[in-house]
N, C-alpha and C positions, 0 to 999 in steps of 0.2 A: 722192291717191297718195304717195308718202314716197317719193322720189329719193335711194339711198343715196350717199354718199361714196365718191371712188373711188380708192385709194393703189396705187401701183405702183413698185415696187422694180427691176422688171425690163422689157423689153418686151412681157410678158403683165400685162395690169392686171387686178386680182381687187377683188372688191367686200368692205369690210370698214369698219365703223364701231365703233370704243369709245367710249361717252358714260360719265362720272362726274360724276351732276348729280340736283339733288333737281325731284321733279316738280309743280311750284309752279304753273301753268300747265295749263290743260284743252286739250286735243287731240282735235279732233272724232274720229269714228269713222271709220276707215279699214282700208285692206289694203293688204299689198305681199307683192311675189314672195319676198321676203327670209326666213329665219330669225330670229326675235327673242328673245333673252334678257333681263329683267326682273330681276336681283339687288339685293334690298333688306337694304342693310347697317345701318340705322338707322332707325325708325320702322314704319310699318305702311301698306302700300298697297293703294287700292281698284282693280280693275282688272276691265273688260268683256271678254271674248273671244266672238264670237258671241251676245253680249248675257246671257252668264251671267258673275255677278257673283263674282270670289275676293280675299280680303280677304289678300294677302301680308307675314306678317310677318317679321321681321329673320332674315334667314342663312336665305331660301326664297327661290322666283326662280317668275316667270312664264315659261311656255315658250310662244312666238306660234309655229304652222305658218306656210307660205307658206300665204297666201288667207283665214287667221283675220281675220274682223271684229273690231275693237277699240278701244279709248282708255279711257285711265287718269283717275281722280277726282282734281284738284289735290289736294297735301300737304305736309307736308315731310318726307317718307320720303326719304332719302339713298339711290342707286342706281346698283349700274352696270349699263350697258345695251350686249347686243351685239348686232348686226344684220350677219347677213352673207349674200352671195348662196350659193347651193346650188352655180352653179359654182365656188366656191372650195374641195369637193369633188373635184373635178378632177384626171385626171392616172394615174390606174390604170388597172391593166387591166379593174377590174370596178369601174368608178366609174357610169357609167349605172345598172345594177342597184341599187348603193348608193345615190343620191341617190333611185331610185323609195321604196325600202325605204323612207328614211327618212322621207319626205314622207310616206306611208301609216302607218308607225308615228305619226307626228306629229299625224296627223289623225285617229289613234286612241283616243290615250292620255290621259293626264291632262293638262289644263292649268298644273299648276303641281306644285311636290319637295312640300309640304304633308304629304305621307304616303311622302317617300322616308325611308330609314334613313337617321342622321344622319352616318355616313361618306360616303356619299354626297354628301348636299348641302354637307359640307366637302371634296368632293372638287372640284365644282363651282367652290363659291369660290376655291379653291387655284388653277383653273384660269384665272378670269377675271382673280385676280393676277396669275398668270403672265403674262395678254395683257399687261396695263397694265405692268410691269415691262419688258418685250421693248424692247431699245435700236434706236431708227428708224434709229440711222447703222450698224448693224451689217451687214453683204456677206450675215448669213442670215436677216435680218430675215423675210423672206418665208416661208422656209421654218418657222422658228420660231412664225411665226403662223399655218399651214397645220398645224403639227403639233397645237399647243394645240386649235384650233378641230376635227380629226380628232378628238381624244379628246373634246372636249363632244358630238360628236354624235352620237361610242358611248355616250357614258354618256346623253343624253337619251332613243334608242332602244333603250336598252335594253329588255328587255320584264319582268325580272325587279324592276324596280320604275316601270315607265310598260304595266302590263300592256293589250293591245289590246282593242278592242271593235267595236260594229258604225260602218261608217262609211259607211252608205248616204246619211245626209243629208248628209254634207259632199262628197260624187260630187256630190250635185244642186248641191250650190252652187258648185261649181269648174268646172260646167260656165254657172251663171248670174254667172259672179262678176263679169263684165264688165259688165252690164246692171246690175246692183245698184250696181254703181260710176259708172257714171253718174247713177243717182237720189241718191248722194254727194253727187256733183258740182252737179247739179240742185237740192237742198238745200243744197247750200253757197253759191250765186250766187243765190238768192229765200228762202231763210229767212224774211227780214225783211216777204216780202209773205207773203197768203194762198195755202198751199198744198193744192191738194185732193189725195184719193188718185188718180183719177181722172190729173189731172195726173202724177203721181212716176210713175204704172205706163205712161203718156205716153214720160215719159225714159226707161223699161229699154225700151221695145219691147214687153211686154206688156200683155194683156187683166189690168183690176182685178181681179177676182177668183184670176186665177194669182201676180200679181203679189203680193197679200195673204200667199198661201199661201208663196211664194218668200221672200220678205223675213223673213217670220217663221221659217221654216224655217234662213237663212242669218244671221242677227241676234241671234234669240233674242228678239226686240223685232215689235211690232206696229207697221206704217210709222207710225202718230199717236204712238206712243208712244217711238218711234226719235225724232222729230221732234219734241217735246217735250225731249225730254234735250238735244237738241242745242241750241235757242234758251236753253235752263237752264243750260248751259255759256258761251253767248255771253253772255247776260246777267250773270253770274260774273266774265268776262273786263272785261266795261266797269266792275261795279261796284268790282271792286276797282284798275283801271288808271286811269279818269277820275273825276271829280268833276259826270257827268251826273247829271240831276232821273231818280228814278225813271220817273217819267213816260216820258220820253225814252227812258231803259233798254229800259222794257218796250216802246214800238212799234218802236225797233230791233230789238228781237229778237223781234220781229212777233205778240205778243200783242196783241187787239183793245182790250182796258181793264188800266187800273191795277188794278182789282180781280184779273181774272180771273189775270196776272202773279204779283201779291200770294200769290194760291192756291195757286198753281200751284209756285209756288218753296219755298214753304211746305213742301207735297208732296215736292218731290225734296227741299231742302238740311234741313229741320227748323225754319226759322228764315225771321223775314220779309227782304226783299232790306235793308233799310235796318240792320237789326239785321247782316245779315250782314258789310255795309262794315263797321258801327263795328267789330267783332269784326276783322275783318283789321286795323283800321286803330289798334287797340288792339295786335295784336300784332306788327306792325313795330313800332309804338314803343317797348312790350319789349327789343325783339332790337337796336335802335340803342342805346337806353339801357345792352344789355351790351357 
């Protein structure tokens, strides 16, 4: 689970982090209580939110609600990411209703800005740029940050470009979130070992049949599909960051044989593990020459 940075310019701390980086490393599927926006400045980013894939092009953003299961596929996309706690919206006479309404809307609406009007996308980009430009030494730093995040929240919660839809499934996931998080933790600790659906169900506290349905509802993936993706992501990291043999990486990633690993890797990535490593090395060499 992601733990946010804490910034404070007064006696009352508030949670907020702004990142400007490339999504070059895989981060396992996870969830957190904070709202997260990933705006793509250059390139294209593939992100999975509740198991559904989205290809975010430059000038667009992914909108991740509190509790959404998500992960990004490594790429050279240049992104600006803001993560903020809903507590930052407190302080008004009606803040509890506003926070509750925003969570409801973000639980029901589009997860991207791909269908937004151009002026709305530009407005979101401008607000993120404004956040980047705020002087931390300013006495009004917290006020300026809160002001920008209030306006961002109003923008992404506006039903004129994010129409509401049925949220029944998300309500079920909200209740199951802690248990599903236990499964993510269990996989993180044991992915290199044989893992069965019953053992994962035991980690969640559900019986296997009910666990299968809840996991699919909340992530958009079957348990075994998720486990496979997780293992492949771990293998990708080892392929680009180590000189370990393909066979040792296959074993360390939880695959029973090199043959199985090679087949599944090709299905997921589109090329063999060895070719994937060589392509990465070639790209890195070209970057160094530039």
